[in-house]
C-alpha positions in Angstrom: -14.5 12.5 6.6 -11.2 11.3 8.1 -11.0 11.1 11.9 -7.9 12.2 13.8 -6.9 8.6 14.6 -7.1 7.6 11.0 -4.5 10.3 10.1 -2.1 8.5 12.5 -2.1 5.3 10.4 0.7 5.4 7.9 0.3 4.5 4.2 2.5 1.5 4.8 0.3 0.3 7.6 -2.7 0.8 5.4 -1.1 -1.2 2.6 -0.2 -4.0 5.0 -3.7 -4.1 6.4 -5.3 -4.2 3.0 -3.0 -7.0 2.0 -3.9 -9.0 5.1 -7.6 -8.4 4.7 -7.4 -9.7 1.1 -5.0 -12.5 1.9 -2.4 -11.1 -0.5 1.2 -11.9 0.0 4.1 -9.6 -1.0 4.8 -12.0 -3.9 1.2 -11.7 -5.0 1.3 -7.9 -5.0 4.7 -7.9 -6.7 3.3 -10.1 -9.5 0.3 -7.7 -9.9 2.6 -4.8 -10.2 5.2 -6.6 -12.3 8.0 -5.7 -9.8 10.2 -7.9 -7.6 9.0 -9.2 -4.2 12.1 -7.5 -2.8 10.9 -4.1 -4.1 7.6 -4.6 -2.2 9.4 -5.7 0.9 11.7 -2.7 0.8 8.6 -0.4 0.4 6.7 -2.0 3.3 9.8 -2.0 5.5 10.6 1.7 4.8 13.9 0.9 3.0 12.5 2.6 -0.2 10.3 5.7 -0.2 6.7 5.2 -1.2 6.1 7.6 -4.0 2.7 8.9 -4.9 2.8 7.1 -8.2 3.7 3.8 -6.5 1.0 4.2 -3.9 -1.5 4.7 -6.7 -0.3 1.6 -8.5 -0.6 -0.4 -5.3 -4.0 0.9 -4.6 -5.1 -0.1 -8.1 -3.6 -3.6 -7.6 -5.5 -3.9 -4.3 -8.7 -2.7 -5.9 -9.1 0.4 -3.7 -8.9 4.2 -4.4 -5.6 5.8 -3.7 -7.2 7.8 -0.9 -7.6 4.6 1.0 -3.8 4.4 1.2 -2.8 8.1 1.1 -5.6 9.3 3.4 -6.6 12.1 1.1 -10.3 12.6 0.6 
């Protein structure tokens, strides 16, 4: 079950936290997704919209379920 405070954490914050926990850089994530580091930077900085499909790809690259990012259980 998701608590109220967990709902306040944005998907971008969740991605950043997972990256930090796993010691994964933007460059590392970009390589795993076969995209540019700039694309990852733009996503994490809110310059590009995080689509559901991209969130699922990022979750897979980080080895977590998409619900860990999208907060949908």
